[in-house]
N, C-alpha and C positions, 0 to 999 in steps of 0.2 A: 504493500500500500504506500502511495506517496504521502509526504507530509501534508498536513492540512492546518490552516490557521483560521481563526474566527475572532471577532471582537464585539464589544458591546459598550455603549456610551454610559456616562453618568446621568444623573437626573436631579431635578429639584422639584419640590412640591410648592406650588404657588399659593394654594389654598387647601385647607381641610385636613392637615395631618392630625392624627389621633382621633378626630371625630370620624374619619373614614373607617376606622376599625369597628365602629359601632353602627355602621350602616348609612352614615351621612355622606354626601358627595365630597369629592376632592378633585383638584385640578393639578396636573403635573406636566412638566415639559422635559424633553431629553436635553442633555448637555453634551453636544457632539464634539466639543473641543477637549474633552477629557474622556478617556476610555480604558478598558482592560482588554488585553490581547492574550490569546492562548494558542500556542503552536503545538500540534500533536505530531510526533514522529514515531515510526516503527522502531522497535528494538529487536534487531535480528539475532543478536548474540546474548540475549538475556530473557529470562522468563518472568521478569517482574515489571511492575508499573512504577515509573520514576517520575517524581514531581520536583520541578525546579521553580521556585518562586523568586524571581530576580529581586523584587523590592524588599522582601522580608528575609532574604538570604537563606531560604530554606532549600535543602537538598535531601529529599525523603523518598522512601520506597513505601508504597501503599500497604504492602504485605506486613510491614513492621508497625503500622499504626492501629490504634483501637478503632472499633467500628463506629464509635461516636465522633471521631474526628471528622471535621467538615469535608475534607477531601475524600475520605472513605465513604462517608454518607452520600456525597454527591455522585460518586461513581456507582455506588450500589443502586441509588435511585434511578440513574440513567440506564443502567443495565436492566433493571426490572421493567422500566417503562418501554424499553426497546425489545423486551422479551428475549433477552440473551442469557445464556447460562454462565458465560464468562467473557471477560474482555481480553483482547490480545496484549502481549507485551508492548508497551509504548512509553514514550517520554512526553510529559506535558510541561511546557515552559510558559510560565505566567509572568506577564509584566503589566504594569498599570500606572496611569497618571491620575487616577481618582484617589483623593485622600480617604483614608479609612476612618471609621468612627466619626464622620463629619456630616452625615445626613445627605450625602451626594450620590448614594446608590452603589457604593462599592460592592456590597454583598449581592445585590440584584444583578449587577454587571457580571460578577463571578458566576452566578447561577445560570445566566443566559449564555455567557461566553463558553463555559465548559460544556454545556449541553449542545450548543451549536457546533463546537469544535469536535467533540467526540462523535456525535451523530454523523457529521459530515465526513470525518475521517473513515468511518465504517461504511459509508455509502448510503446512509439514510437521507432522504429528502423530506424533512419534517415540515409540515405546515406551521404557520406562525402560532396557531392556536395550540398545537401539540407541543411545540417548543415552550410556549408560555406555561402550560400546565406542569411540565417537568421542572421548569425553573421555579415555579411557585412551591412545588413540593420541597425543593432544596431550600428555598427561603424560609419555609416553616421551621426547618431545623435551626436556622440562625436566629429567627425572631419570635418563635413561639406561635403567635396568633397574628401574622401580618394580614393586611387587607388584600394584598395582591396588586396594589397600585404601582409599587416600585418595579417589580419584574415586568408588569404589563407595559409601562411607558418605555422601559429599557428595551424590551423585546420588539415592540412595534416602531420605536424611534419617532413617535409623533406626539404632539400635544394631546392630552386626553382629559376628558371629564369622566370621572370614575365613581361607580358605586359598587360596593362589595356584592359579589355573586351575580352581577349583571354584566353583559357585554360592554366593553369600553366604547365610549362615544368619542370619536376623533374630532378635535376642534379645528375649525378653519379660522385662523387668526385674521382679524381685520387689518392689523398693522404688525410689522415685525416688533419683537421685544428685545431691548438691550438691557441685559441684566449685569449687575456687579455682584459677585459673590465674595463675601469676606469670611475667611476662616478664623474663628476665635482662637484656634490653637488648643482648645479644650476638647478632649475626646469625650464622646457621649455614645454609650451603647443603647441602641434603640430598644432592644429586648428588655433591658432593665427599666427604662423609662415607661414603656408600655405596661409593664407589670405594676409599676407604682401608680399610674393613672387608673388602672383597674381597681387597685385598692382604694384610691380616693373615690372612685365611682361607687364602690360597694359601701363606703362609709357615709357618703353624702351624694346619693344619686340625683337629688333634686338640683343641686348646684351644678354638678358636672353636666347633667343632661341639658340644663339651660345654656351652658357655654357651647355644648355640641350643637344644639339647635340654632344658636346664633351663628356659629361657624358655617353650618349648613346653608343658612339664608345668605350669608356673605358669599359663599361659593357659588350659589345660583345667580346672584347678582353679578359676580365676577365673570361668569360664563358669558353673559350677555355683553358685558363691556369688552371682553376679549374678542368676541365675534365681530363687533362693530368698530373695534380699534380705539376705544375710549380710554386712552392711557392714563389720564388724570384720575378717572373713576376707578381704574384698576389699582392705582397707587393708594387711594384713600381706603379702599377695601382691604388692601394688604395691612395697613396700619390697624384697622379694626380687628383683623384676624390676629395680629400680633398681641393686641390688648387682651383678647380672649385667652390666648395661650399663656400670657403672663399671669392672668388671674388664676390659672390652674397650676401655677408654680413651675412653669416650663422655661421661663426666661432666666437670665442672669444679669447682673449689673453690666457686665461687658457687652452682652448682646443688646441690651437697651442702649448703651452708649453708641454702638455701631449703627443701630437704627436711627438714632437722633443725628449722628454725624452725617449719615447719608441724606437725610431730609434737609439739613442745614446747607449741604453742598449742592442741593438742587434736584435730588431724586423725587420722583413722583410718589414713591412709597417704599417701604421696606418692612421686613419681618424676619423672625427666625425661621429656619426651614429644617424639616426632618424631625427627629425626636425631641430636640431642644436640650436645655441644660448644657450647652456647649455646641460644637459643630459650627454651622455656618449661618450667616444672615444674608438674605437675598434682597437686593434693591432693584427696583425698576427705574430706569433713568432715561432722560433724553440722550440720544446718541452723542451730541456735542458736549455733554457734561460727564461722560463715563469716566474720563481720566481724573477729573476734579473730585468726583464721588469716591473713586478708588483711593486717591491720595488721602482724602478726609478720613476714610475708614481705616487706613493704615495708621494715620496719626492718632486715631481714637483707640488703637490697641489691637487691630487685627494682625494675626501672624502672617497672613498672606491674602492676596486678593486676585481675582481674575475677572475679565469681561467675557460674557457669552452672548452671542446673538441667536435669537430664536426666530427663524424665518417664517414667513406666511406659508 
């Protein structure tokens, strides 16, 4: 078999994180300027499966890992989904420009890229729906009870309006979106934050459900604004969404500082994105102010920033 490579982009959620887990809508867009790439090569003189993760400095053999390891789990999930009894000896080389534990879809990109790479290497031509189902199964191992939005937007690489257990609705943007993403430098594990929000929901369902309902309404309003290209309206709704997330204890002083710095520098709006309590802040900006906003967020304490263009 010849070598086969596949990649998957990052993502950011513009509206609806956390609420989407409980059945409310969310909106996400792919970040194609960051990605994860996986190259699969046959190992002719070896009977093992070799994993090389360039970014993490990992050099592993699957046979030596526990079944609960994410690499082992992903390969087992793919093998079962493809109805295979075993996988041939191969080397998987993983490289990525997506920050980990930052809310930009690193785990979803891994799930999609490894499924795409191995299935392609073995000659399978999966439909997008099939690939997405396998990636979602892998995501559940990493996040426990994910909504499915991350793997879906990464798999289809299109802006989506998403509700759990329903087919994704692909958004046609009225205008391109210029986003500035500011990494707080604080790692945040989505699985842990999701568990904590569930506990808060169990302890005070009235309060949390009220925030979720408000976020759901904001997301529906944002869908309309995105479709007609009302950028200022989108920005105001981002700020409202951020306030709801903050009320649930998902923001930090640094994240609030980054949001405020973006607004003061001319952004239409900004909010934390992903699990919260670290990770990234996303700002929607006029194209001619992207560098000014980026610089302002760096000065406010961001560890790094990047500009991403979401085309119509």
